[in-house]
Every structure is written in structure tokens, then in C-alpha cells.
ROVEXZA-496964 format. One record per residue (C-alpha): residue in three letters; x, y, z. Coordinates in nm, 3 decimals. Layout:
N
   aa        u        v        w
  ala        X        Y        Z
...
END
This chain:
313
   aa        u        v        w
  met   -1.341    0.719   -1.839
  thr   -1.084    0.779   -1.567
  thr   -0.737    0.655   -1.657
  pro   -0.654    0.353   -1.438
  val   -0.379    0.393   -1.181
  leu   -0.287    0.032   -1.251
  asp   -0.338   -0.154   -1.577
  cys   -0.183   -0.500   -1.608
  arg   -0.234   -0.735   -1.901
  asp   -0.168   -1.103   -1.970
  leu    0.081   -1.155   -1.686
  arg    0.259   -1.489   -1.698
  lys    0.517   -1.651   -1.473
  ser    0.650   -2.005   -1.444
  phe    0.901   -2.163   -1.211
  asp    1.048   -2.459   -1.399
  asp    0.745   -2.678   -1.476
  leu    0.512   -2.494   -1.237
  val    0.288   -2.234   -1.402
  ala    0.231   -1.987   -1.118
  val    0.047   -1.714   -1.312
  asn   -0.122   -1.773   -1.645
  gly   -0.262   -1.474   -1.836
  val   -0.380   -1.259   -1.543
  gly   -0.493   -0.904   -1.624
  phe   -0.702   -0.633   -1.457
  ser   -0.706   -0.259   -1.381
  val   -0.755   -0.045   -1.071
  ala   -0.900    0.307   -1.087
  pro   -0.834    0.601   -0.851
  gly   -1.031    0.556   -0.529
  glu   -1.104    0.190   -0.605
  thr   -1.017   -0.109   -0.391
  tyr   -0.961   -0.415   -0.608
  gly   -0.940   -0.749   -0.431
  leu   -0.753   -1.055   -0.552
  leu   -0.939   -1.334   -0.376
  gly   -0.805   -1.686   -0.371
  pro   -0.663   -1.963   -0.152
  asn   -0.300   -1.988   -0.049
  gly   -0.092   -2.090   -0.350
  ala   -0.337   -1.946   -0.603
  gly   -0.081   -1.704   -0.751
  lys   -0.177   -1.385   -0.566
  thr    0.169   -1.300   -0.428
  thr    0.344   -1.388   -0.755
  thr    0.103   -1.160   -0.942
  ile    0.155   -0.859   -0.719
  ser    0.531   -0.917   -0.707
  met    0.534   -0.873   -1.084
  ile    0.307   -0.569   -1.061
  ala    0.535   -0.408   -0.802
  gly    0.842   -0.472   -1.015
  leu    0.998   -0.711   -0.765
  leu    0.979   -1.019   -0.988
  glu    1.066   -1.048   -1.355
  arg    0.764   -1.161   -1.555
  asp    0.779   -1.409   -1.842
  asp    0.524   -1.215   -2.043
  gly    0.266   -0.941   -2.012
  glu    0.257   -0.568   -1.943
  val    0.220   -0.348   -1.635
  leu    0.132    0.023   -1.657
  val    0.125    0.245   -1.346
  glu   -0.024    0.591   -1.409
  gly    0.023    0.513   -1.778
  arg    0.396    0.444   -1.740
  pro    0.540    0.100   -1.824
  leu    0.683   -0.076   -1.520
  thr    0.960   -0.336   -1.512
  thr    1.197   -0.456   -1.244
  thr    1.436   -0.172   -1.338
  ser    1.177    0.108   -1.348
  val    1.224    0.400   -1.110
  ser    0.958    0.662   -1.183
  ala    0.669    0.416   -1.212
  lys    0.773    0.239   -0.890
  ser    0.768    0.571   -0.704
  ala    0.389    0.574   -0.739
  ile    0.357    0.241   -0.553
  gly    0.339    0.170   -0.183
  tyr    0.403   -0.200   -0.131
  val    0.321   -0.380    0.195
  pro    0.445   -0.742    0.184
  gln    0.316   -1.039    0.381
  glu    0.637   -1.053    0.582
  ile    0.678   -0.774    0.837
  ala    0.976   -0.556    0.747
  ile    1.066   -0.332    1.042
  tyr    1.356   -0.300    1.284
  pro    1.254   -0.431    1.630
  asp    1.507   -0.223    1.827
  leu    1.387    0.104    1.676
  thr    1.073    0.286    1.786
  gly    0.779    0.321    1.552
  arg    0.878    0.678    1.472
  glu    1.242    0.583    1.415
  asn    1.136    0.308    1.174
  leu    0.926    0.557    0.979
  arg    1.213    0.807    0.968
  phe    1.457    0.543    0.842
  phe    1.236    0.429    0.556
  ala    1.130    0.785    0.472
  arg    1.492    0.879    0.416
  leu    1.521    0.592    0.169
  tyr    1.242    0.769   -0.018
  gly    1.443    1.094   -0.004
  met    1.212    1.264    0.246
  ser    1.345    1.505    0.510
  gly    1.277    1.821    0.709
  asp    0.937    1.955    0.811
  asp    0.757    1.759    0.541
  leu    0.890    1.434    0.687
  thr    0.788    1.531    1.041
  arg    0.435    1.621    0.929
  arg    0.402    1.308    0.719
  met    0.514    1.078    1.000
  asp    0.250    1.228    1.228
  glu   -0.016    1.185    0.956
  val    0.079    0.823    0.896
  leu    0.086    0.739    1.267
  gly   -0.268    0.876    1.289
  ile   -0.387    0.679    0.987
  val   -0.261    0.346    1.126
  gly   -0.364    0.424    1.483
  leu   -0.018    0.419    1.644
  ala    0.027    0.780    1.751
  asp    0.017    0.684    2.121
  arg    0.285    0.413    2.075
  ala    0.510    0.597    1.830
  asp    0.803    0.628    2.070
  asp    0.800    0.270    2.200
  pro    1.043    0.010    2.060
  thr    0.859   -0.201    1.803
  lys    0.978   -0.523    1.971
  glu    0.718   -0.432    2.236
  tyr    0.441   -0.409    1.974
  ser    0.185   -0.682    1.917
  gly    0.188   -0.861    1.583
  gly   -0.108   -0.653    1.469
  met    0.064   -0.328    1.563
  arg    0.373   -0.429    1.365
  arg    0.156   -0.495    1.062
  arg   -0.008   -0.156    1.099
  leu    0.334    0.009    1.114
  asn    0.430   -0.188    0.801
  ile    0.133   -0.032    0.625
  gly    0.237    0.310    0.751
  ile    0.581    0.264    0.594
  gly    0.415    0.193    0.260
  leu    0.214    0.516    0.287
  leu    0.500    0.753    0.373
  his    0.577    0.878    0.021
  arg    0.209    0.938   -0.064
  pro    0.170    0.665   -0.328
  thr   -0.120    0.666   -0.572
  leu   -0.131    0.284   -0.566
  leu   -0.113    0.088   -0.241
  ile   -0.049   -0.286   -0.271
  leu   -0.140   -0.491    0.036
  asp   -0.050   -0.860    0.036
  glu   -0.256   -1.050    0.296
  pro   -0.219   -0.767    0.552
  thr   -0.434   -0.922    0.825
  val   -0.287   -1.272    0.845
  gly   -0.224   -1.368    1.207
  val   -0.333   -1.039    1.364
  asp   -0.562   -0.985    1.661
  pro   -0.925   -0.878    1.596
  gln   -0.866   -0.519    1.714
  ser   -0.571   -0.466    1.479
  arg   -0.752   -0.640    1.197
  asn   -1.044   -0.401    1.229
  ala   -0.804   -0.104    1.245
  ile   -0.634   -0.221    0.923
  leu   -0.965   -0.261    0.741
  glu   -1.082    0.083    0.856
  ser   -0.754    0.237    0.736
  val   -0.796    0.081    0.392
  asp   -1.153    0.211    0.374
  gln   -1.032    0.560    0.461
  leu   -0.749    0.559    0.206
  ser   -0.980    0.444   -0.072
  ala   -1.234    0.713    0.018
  glu   -0.956    0.972   -0.013
  gly   -0.882    0.865   -0.371
  met   -0.601    0.612   -0.337
  ala   -0.610    0.305   -0.561
  val   -0.572   -0.012   -0.351
  leu   -0.481   -0.362   -0.465
  tyr   -0.569   -0.600   -0.183
  thr   -0.495   -0.973   -0.177
  thr   -0.673   -1.196    0.070
  his   -0.812   -1.543    0.125
  tyr   -1.067   -1.408    0.374
  met   -1.407   -1.388    0.205
  glu   -1.550   -1.138    0.453
  glu   -1.263   -0.893    0.392
  ala   -1.323   -0.896    0.017
  glu   -1.695   -0.839    0.066
  arg   -1.641   -0.557    0.315
  leu   -1.362   -0.365    0.140
  cys   -1.352   -0.428   -0.230
  asp   -1.537   -0.238   -0.502
  arg   -1.443   -0.514   -0.745
  val   -1.304   -0.861   -0.690
  gly   -1.095   -1.087   -0.909
  ile   -1.124   -1.455   -0.820
  ile   -0.790   -1.626   -0.880
  asp   -0.717   -1.996   -0.860
  leu   -0.434   -2.211   -0.999
  gly   -0.272   -1.900   -1.143
  glu   -0.572   -1.795   -1.352
  leu   -0.825   -1.516   -1.308
  lys   -1.151   -1.708   -1.316
  ala   -1.382   -1.405   -1.307
  glu   -1.394   -1.044   -1.190
  gly   -1.655   -0.780   -1.111
  thr   -1.857   -0.636   -0.826
  arg   -2.008   -0.881   -0.581
  arg   -2.347   -0.842   -0.751
  glu   -2.194   -0.893   -1.099
  leu   -2.012   -1.207   -0.988
  val   -2.323   -1.349   -0.827
  ser   -2.529   -1.277   -1.140
  met   -2.260   -1.431   -1.359
  val   -2.305   -1.771   -1.201
  gly   -2.683   -1.750   -1.182
  glu   -2.717   -1.716   -0.805
  arg   -3.026   -1.536   -0.674
  asp   -3.141   -1.395   -0.343
  glu   -3.372   -1.573   -0.101
  val   -3.648   -1.403    0.099
  leu   -3.808   -1.581    0.394
  leu   -4.131   -1.429    0.527
  ala   -4.345   -1.515    0.830
  leu   -4.707   -1.431    0.751
  ala   -5.042   -1.393    0.923
  gly   -5.336   -1.468    0.693
  asp   -5.388   -1.669    0.375
  val   -5.036   -1.787    0.287
  glu   -5.140   -1.955   -0.039
  ala   -5.312   -1.639   -0.164
  ala   -4.998   -1.439   -0.081
  ala   -4.785   -1.697   -0.262
  ser   -5.005   -1.675   -0.572
  ala   -4.975   -1.296   -0.574
  cys   -4.596   -1.313   -0.544
  arg   -4.564   -1.564   -0.830
  ala   -4.702   -1.297   -1.065
  leu   -4.412   -1.060   -0.991
  pro   -4.139   -1.048   -1.261
  ala   -3.851   -1.053   -1.009
  val   -3.980   -1.368   -0.836
  his   -3.853   -1.699   -0.978
  asp   -3.979   -1.951   -0.724
  val   -4.221   -1.957   -0.431
  ser   -4.261   -2.226   -0.167
  thr   -4.481   -2.231    0.143
  arg   -4.470   -2.408    0.476
  glu   -4.739   -2.347    0.740
  glu   -4.717   -1.971    0.812
  his   -4.395   -1.917    0.617
  met   -4.319   -1.838    0.256
  glu   -3.979   -1.860    0.083
  leu   -3.907   -1.672   -0.241
  val   -3.617   -1.694   -0.484
  val   -3.580   -1.350   -0.644
  asp   -3.354   -1.117   -0.839
  glu   -3.207   -0.836   -0.627
  ala   -3.429   -0.888   -0.325
  arg   -3.375   -0.547   -0.170
  lys   -3.510   -0.377   -0.483
  ala   -3.794   -0.627   -0.523
  leu   -3.903   -0.624   -0.159
  pro   -4.145   -0.323   -0.175
  ala   -4.342   -0.489   -0.458
  ile   -4.343   -0.821   -0.270
  leu   -4.479   -0.663    0.048
  glu   -4.741   -0.473   -0.150
  ala   -4.857   -0.792   -0.326
  ile   -4.887   -0.976    0.006
  ser   -5.089   -0.691    0.154
  tyr   -5.329   -0.686   -0.142
  ala   -5.371   -1.064   -0.098
  gly   -5.500   -1.001    0.251
  ser   -5.201   -1.118    0.454
  ala   -4.977   -0.938    0.700
  val   -4.602   -0.980    0.721
  arg   -4.469   -1.061    1.068
  ser   -4.098   -1.086    0.976
  val   -3.869   -1.070    0.675
  glu   -3.525   -1.227    0.631
  val   -3.316   -1.165    0.317
  thr   -3.023   -1.392    0.229
  glu   -2.794   -1.273   -0.049
  pro   -2.548   -1.520   -0.206
  asp   -2.192   -1.440   -0.106
  leu   -1.856   -1.473   -0.275
  glu   -1.810   -1.815   -0.116
  ala   -2.093   -1.947   -0.334
  val   -1.939   -1.784   -0.641
  phe   -1.594   -1.924   -0.564
  leu   -1.734   -2.272   -0.512
  his   -1.922   -2.251   -0.843
  leu   -1.618   -2.130   -1.041
  thr   -1.349   -2.354   -0.889
  gly   -1.539   -2.654   -0.758
  lys   -1.399   -2.607   -0.409
  ala   -1.445   -2.390   -0.102
  leu   -1.201   -2.105   -0.051
  arg   -1.055   -2.267    0.261
  asp   -0.966   -2.592    0.075
END
């Protein structure tokens, strides 16, 4: 198996009587986007602050590229690009000047710095605004520049803490596309969000965190299976609906069948895989399918099942 870029185990942190993080652990592989999904106050930011070495942990272990990381580590931290919730740029400097300033903190200079700034500006979609003062940028553009700063030193692990909060739809889409691109190029990404659709779009695996504890983790399909949720298939038919329903009940992937006038609703395992057999059974029963609608359970249903509340609560 590929060695994880990030491996954290049994992380714990309390603030006086408040237990903020209680035994959280997971790993992130090269080219994987791992999402920490949970509501505000769930412990996401505290967790990644410990992972990035910004906050002393009470207990637990963090390994980055196999190297132990603490608040005093230097070499392990050099592998991390950290993009905080709060925008950290200088408004009176241009985008390019901001990049140059932070790059020099990383020890970058010369032709390599010039090339890397151009690459980063392209990745975050700000090449055409690079020489404008950032006080003239929209909030979304400032967030994109913030991400660019985290990418300058070519990290192997990029940590993004709620990067799309409060941004316009255009910038939000640009941020999500950038994350997709970076993951495809082999970067490990740790992404915290309380937006369900972002986790479903971006993340290869998701950890659901609530009240400081990791309730479950896995791919979307694994999480859905874990809590017993199944897909629903709604079909509009022409022909003998009851005969079609009887044929579908005999299929191993079908768990429940109900009919209403010219419609049939199925509860099935992995509908997209089962659909060819369903359509074939209906055809053999002498009916024709006029339309098909597949509804797959989403992470909202999983979160509600695991925590007893909706993500927005």
C-alpha cells in the first residue's frame, strides 16, 4: 500500500472543561482528497490546527510523510501548505507582491520563484489580476490568492479550512476546480467543510465529525451502506405494471417494490449497477419503460442517521 502523506492517530484536545477533539484519527494518501465534514463547532478547525502543528495537542500522534510532527517541527511542516479560514494577505500589495513576500519566507528566490508565481497565479485563476492591489479584489479572489500562497513551496499535503465560506459562486467554483486539479496531479488534500455538496463533489473519502468525535469515515458509498441506506428507482411504464413488479421482486438487488397506476418504485442496492437487469426483467414481463429516475442517498442522510441532526443545525 502507498505510504500515507498524512497519518494522525487518537488526537485529543480540551480547553478547560470543553472537550474539543476526542480521539480523532485518519490518514490521507497521495492524490486523495479527504473531507472532514461537520457543522460549525464540531472540532474541524481544532483538529487541523493540531495536524498543521499550530496547536499543541493533549494526546495523539501526527506523521507527515512518515515524519513525526509537533508544534516545534520544521522539516515535517515544510511538506504542508496550510490555508486558514481567515484571509491572510496584505491589502496594499498586489497579488504578485503578496506571493513574492510569502515565497521569501519559504526561502524561495530567483528564476524558480518567478516561474512558481506564474504557475500558482494560473492555478488559482488570477493571472489577469496579478498586478492589481488586493484591496480591489473580491472576497472570493482574496481566498483564491490565499490558496495560492499555500501552494507556493510545492507542498505534498494541502490543508484547506472552510475555503469557500462567504465567497461568490464564480470564485467558489474556481476554488473547487483548483482542488480537483491539484488532487489529480498527486497532491494529498485535507478539506474541511460544512457544505454537503462540496464533500460529495470533491472528496474521495469523508470523515463525519461531530462534538469532537469522528463518527464514521469512508467513501460516500461506504458511508451510505454503513447506515443501511439504499437507492430508489422510480419508473414510468407502459403495459402490465403488476407483471413488471413481480418480475423485479425476483431480482437479488431489489428489496422492495411498490406500484401506483403507471408507476413503479423500487428500493435497491447500487441502482446504477442493478438497472440493466431491472430493465431486462420489465421487458420480459411485457412492459415498456417510458422514464427512469434514480435517487441515491446522500451524505445528508448519513449525517442525520449518525448524529440525529441535520448538518445545518
